[in-house]
C-alpha distance (Angstrom), angle and dihedral (degrees) to the residues before:
residue distance angle dihedral
X1 . . .
X2 3.79 . .
X3 3.78 120.9 .
X4 3.79 93.2 -91.0
X5 3.79 120.8 86.7
X6 3.79 121.6 -123.1
X7 3.78 104.5 -97.6
X8 3.80 108.9 152.5
X9 3.77 126.8 110.3
X10 3.83 87.3 -92.0
X11 3.82 96.0 46.6
X12 3.81 93.4 112.9
X13 3.81 93.9 47.2
X14 3.81 92.6 45.9
X15 3.80 90.2 49.8
X16 3.81 92.0 51.2
X17 3.80 91.3 47.7
X18 3.81 92.2 52.0
X19 3.81 91.7 49.1
X20 3.80 90.5 49.4
X21 3.80 92.1 52.8
X22 3.80 91.1 47.6
X23 3.81 91.6 50.2
X24 3.81 89.2 57.0
X25 3.79 88.7 63.6
X26 3.79 95.3 -103.4
X27 3.79 119.9 142.9
X28 3.80 93.3 -128.8
X29 3.81 100.2 166.1
X30 3.81 97.5 111.7
X31 3.82 92.9 42.4
X32 3.79 90.0 48.8
X33 3.79 88.9 54.9
X34 3.80 89.8 53.0
X35 3.80 90.3 51.8
X36 3.78 86.3 53.5
X37 3.81 88.1 61.8
X38 3.81 89.3 53.8
X39 3.81 91.4 48.9
X40 3.80 89.0 50.8
X41 3.81 89.7 49.4
X42 3.83 92.4 53.6
X43 3.79 90.8 52.7
X44 3.80 93.2 45.4
X45 3.81 91.9 50.6
X46 3.80 91.1 46.8
X47 3.80 91.6 -122.6
X48 3.81 110.6 161.6
X49 3.79 101.7 160.8
X50 3.82 107.8 119.2
X51 3.77 93.5 -141.9
X52 3.79 124.2 74.7
X53 3.78 110.2 -124.6
X54 3.76 133.1 -168.7
X55 3.80 89.4 -107.8
X56 3.82 90.5 56.4
X57 3.80 92.3 50.0
X58 3.81 92.5 46.5
X59 3.78 90.7 49.1
X60 3.81 91.9 50.0
X61 3.79 91.0 48.4
X62 3.82 89.6 55.1
X63 3.80 88.6 49.1
X64 3.82 89.3 59.7
X65 3.81 96.3 51.5
X66 3.81 93.4 101.3
X67 3.83 92.5 58.9
X68 3.80 128.0 87.4
X69 3.83 113.3 -87.8
X70 3.79 93.6 -107.9
X71 3.81 91.9 49.6
X72 3.80 90.3 50.0
X73 3.79 90.5 50.9
X74 3.81 93.9 48.1
X75 3.81 94.8 49.0
X76 3.80 94.2 45.1
X77 3.81 92.7 44.6
X78 3.82 94.0 62.0
X79 3.81 90.5 46.8
X80 3.80 88.9 52.8
X81 3.82 89.0 51.1
X82 3.81 88.8 52.0
X83 3.81 90.3 50.0
X84 3.80 91.3 52.9
X85 3.79 89.4 51.0
X86 3.82 93.1 49.4
X87 3.82 91.2 48.0
X88 3.81 89.7 63.0
X89 3.81 89.4 71.0
X90 3.79 98.3 24.6
X91 3.84 113.2 41.0
X92 3.80 90.2 -171.0
X93 3.80 92.2 60.6
X94 3.81 109.4 113.8
X95 3.82 120.6 -115.3
X96 3.82 111.7 -161.5
X97 3.77 125.6 -147.8
X98 3.79 116.0 -101.6
X99 3.79 116.0 -96.8
X100 3.78 115.3 -107.8
X101 3.78 104.2 -128.1
X102 3.79 129.0 166.1
X103 3.78 117.7 -110.2
X104 3.80 118.4 -101.4
X105 3.80 93.5 -104.1
X106 3.80 89.4 55.2
X107 3.81 94.6 50.2
X108 3.81 97.3 43.0
X109 3.77 131.7 39.3
X110 3.79 107.7 -148.9
X111 3.78 119.5 -120.3
X112 3.79 109.0 -127.4
X113 3.79 110.1 -152.1
X114 3.78 119.5 -142.2
X115 3.79 117.5 -127.1
X116 3.79 88.1 -108.7
X117 3.80 91.0 54.5
X118 3.80 91.4 49.3
X119 3.80 89.6 51.6
X120 3.82 89.9 49.3
X121 3.81 90.1 49.0
X122 3.79 90.9 54.5
X123 3.82 93.4 45.9
X124 3.80 90.5 50.9
X125 3.81 90.0 50.7
X126 3.79 89.7 60.2
X127 3.80 89.3 54.9
X128 3.80 93.3 61.3
X129 3.76 119.5 119.3
X130 2.98 147.4 -83.4
X131 3.80 88.4 60.8
X132 3.77 111.5 -133.4
X133 3.81 93.3 20.1
X134 3.80 127.1 116.1
X135 3.82 91.7 -108.4
X136 3.83 98.2 86.8
X137 3.82 91.5 48.6
X138 3.81 91.5 46.4
X139 3.80 94.2 56.0
X140 3.81 93.3 39.3
X141 3.80 87.0 55.4
X142 3.82 94.7 42.6
X143 3.80 96.6 50.0
X144 3.79 92.1 41.4
X145 3.80 90.4 50.8
X146 3.81 92.8 49.9
X147 3.80 91.4 51.4
X148 3.80 98.5 42.2
X149 3.82 97.4 44.0
X150 3.82 106.0 24.5
X151 3.80 91.5 -127.8
X152 3.78 119.0 166.3
X153 3.80 111.9 -110.8
X154 3.81 91.7 -116.3
X155 3.81 90.9 51.6
X156 3.80 92.2 51.6
X157 3.81 93.2 47.8
X158 3.82 91.4 49.3
X159 3.81 94.6 54.9
X160 3.79 116.8 118.8
X161 3.79 127.3 -156.1
X162 3.81 89.9 -106.2
X163 3.82 90.2 59.1
X164 3.81 91.9 68.9
X165 3.81 116.0 86.2
X166 3.82 106.1 -176.3
X167 3.81 96.5 177.1
X168 3.80 91.5 54.4
X169 3.86 91.6 37.5
X170 3.80 91.0 -129.0
X171 3.79 142.3 123.4
X172 3.79 123.0 -149.4
X173 3.80 112.7 -141.5
X174 3.79 102.9 -158.4
X175 3.82 96.3 169.3
X176 3.79 105.7 47.3
X177 3.79 126.5 152.2
X178 3.82 112.9 -59.9
X179 3.84 86.6 13.2
X180 3.81 91.3 -73.5
X181 3.80 115.2 152.6
X182 3.81 123.0 -151.2
X183 3.79 143.7 163.7
X184 3.80 122.3 -109.3
X185 3.79 117.3 -153.9
X186 3.82 111.6 -143.6
X187 3.76 130.7 -148.5
X188 3.78 116.3 -122.7
X189 3.81 91.9 -107.6
X190 3.82 92.5 51.2
X191 3.82 90.8 47.8
X192 3.80 90.1 50.9
X193 3.81 92.1 47.9
X194 3.81 91.2 53.0
X195 3.78 91.3 48.4
X196 3.80 89.9 50.0
X197 3.80 90.3 51.4
X198 3.81 92.6 48.2
X199 3.79 90.0 54.7
X200 3.81 88.7 59.0
X201 3.79 93.6 37.8
X202 3.83 91.6 51.2
X203 3.79 89.0 74.6
X204 3.81 88.8 65.5
X205 3.79 129.0 72.9
X206 2.95 139.4 -95.9
X207 3.79 92.6 47.7
X208 3.80 101.2 153.7
X209 3.83 118.0 124.7
X210 3.81 92.6 -99.3
X211 3.82 94.6 53.8
X212 3.83 123.1 100.5
X213 3.78 116.3 -79.8
X214 3.82 92.3 -143.7
X215 3.79 116.6 47.3
X216 3.79 133.4 -164.4
X217 3.80 123.9 -142.5
X218 3.82 90.4 -85.0
X219 3.82 89.6 56.0
X220 3.79 91.8 -111.1
X221 3.78 135.0 116.0
X222 3.79 114.8 -70.7
X223 3.80 116.2 -97.1
X224 3.81 125.8 -139.3
X225 3.84 97.4 -123.4
X226 3.81 92.6 50.7
X227 3.81 93.3 45.7
X228 3.82 92.5 49.2
X229 3.82 92.1 47.8
X230 3.81 91.4 49.2
X231 3.79 90.9 47.0
X232 3.80 90.7 55.2
X233 3.81 89.9 48.9
X234 3.79 91.0 53.0
X235 3.82 91.7 47.6
X236 3.79 89.6 53.6
X237 3.79 90.5 51.1
X238 3.82 88.4 52.5
X239 3.82 89.9 49.5
X240 3.82 90.4 -119.6
X241 3.80 108.9 146.3
X242 3.81 114.9 -123.9
X243 3.80 127.6 -161.1
X244 3.79 124.2 179.3
X245 3.81 92.2 -130.3
X246 3.80 101.6 39.8
X247 3.79 103.0 27.9
X248 2.90 135.6 166.0
X249 3.80 82.4 -122.6
X250 3.77 121.4 -157.9
X251 3.83 85.6 -116.0
X252 3.81 87.4 64.8
X253 3.81 88.1 75.5
X254 3.81 85.8 67.9
X255 3.80 89.7 50.8
X256 3.81 89.1 48.7
X257 3.80 91.1 52.1
X258 3.82 91.3 54.5
X259 3.81 94.6 46.7
X260 3.82 93.9 46.0
X261 3.81 90.8 47.1
X262 3.80 90.4 53.0
X263 3.80 90.8 46.5
X264 3.81 91.2 52.3
X265 3.81 90.7 52.0
X266 3.79 91.1 51.5
X267 3.79 90.5 49.5
X268 3.82 91.2 48.8
X269 3.81 92.3 49.5
X270 3.81 94.1 -115.9
X271 3.81 124.2 163.4
X272 3.82 99.5 -103.5
X273 3.81 95.8 -164.6
X274 3.79 90.2 54.5
X275 3.81 92.4 47.2
X276 3.81 99.8 48.4
X277 3.84 96.1 76.7
X278 3.81 88.9 54.1
X279 3.82 90.5 50.6
X280 3.82 90.5 49.6
X281 3.80 91.3 52.4
X282 3.80 92.4 45.2
X283 3.79 91.7 52.7
X284 3.81 92.6 47.4
X285 3.80 97.4 -110.6
X286 3.79 124.4 150.2
X287 3.80 93.1 -138.6
X288 3.79 142.2 -3.7
X289 3.82 93.4 -95.0
X290 3.81 90.1 73.1
X291 3.80 90.9 48.7
X292 3.80 93.3 50.5
X293 3.81 89.2 63.7
X294 3.80 87.6 66.9
X295 3.80 95.9 50.7
X296 3.77 98.1 88.6
X297 3.81 113.0 174.0
X298 3.79 115.8 -112.6
X299 3.80 128.4 -174.8
X300 3.80 90.6 -105.8
X301 3.79 93.2 47.9
X302 3.80 92.8 46.7
X303 3.79 88.5 50.6
X304 3.79 91.4 55.7
X305 3.81 91.3 47.4
X306 3.81 90.5 51.3
X307 3.80 91.5 47.2
X308 3.81 91.9 51.7
X309 3.81 92.4 47.8
X310 3.82 90.4 48.3
X311 3.81 91.4 51.6
X312 3.80 90.5 47.2
X313 3.79 89.7 51.4
X314 3.80 93.0 50.3
X315 3.81 94.5 44.4
X316 3.80 98.9 44.1
X317 3.80 118.5 8.6
X318 3.82 98.6 38.6
X319 3.81 94.2 41.9
X320 3.82 91.5 49.8
X321 3.82 89.5 51.2
X322 3.79 91.3 53.2
X323 3.81 92.3 50.0
X324 3.82 92.2 52.2
């Protein structure tokens, strides 16, 4: 939850609903924070009726207009879940219709970094201050890990020391999206980079297996606000323009991983259709359709596709025409 305490007319009901969702095994921390916004709204609007009405929902929806479409949808979705819960004991409690919001890939076009830009990003990370501290190595390792493995930022931040298996060249993601765990196979260079970081990190405490793999300057787990602020600083150093609406977002490193992986398969002559299910599993997707969202066409990728089609035409279609 946010720093404020639930204090609206529905504080007790909201608290019970959050506890119920947590008891079901759901990681409800982010949703609970969003319900805190709704609680704060009720207080600010001086609403003390202990039944959610259509007018209240409409008013809250107008309050969200200034937010991005996805943020509006997320905040209103948890309120709708609360309304459904309240209606179980109060049939007159209003249940609003879900907001129609575009999916994230429709509202944002991912920024695909070039290999040169990724290299510049990593070099700039090593220039972070304080000089000689663990901070430059931490962000060099974090950004390199996101690019080389396609991990989600939350997954990378949640890694513990015990999740790294250098001998097997694997990472264990215990806290993936929708609480799905999976193994991440590492390249030799990524394994070596993590080992190098752990040698530096080993001088800091806590360094028991259950402690965070990546540490901030206070020897605690990295936080989202600090990581995002540092990321923007590094982008500025690289002379890569950043805008809050268009990015490039830190999540675009995951998009870049997928596109560069596909490009490498094209260049190696791999069977793409056979490889895509493996990529979906590696990235923690339920099916290929989720993975396809990440495969944004770039000029380099389109060039490889055209080259493969041209070779196929020369080797099969053209030769068959000559024989006939």
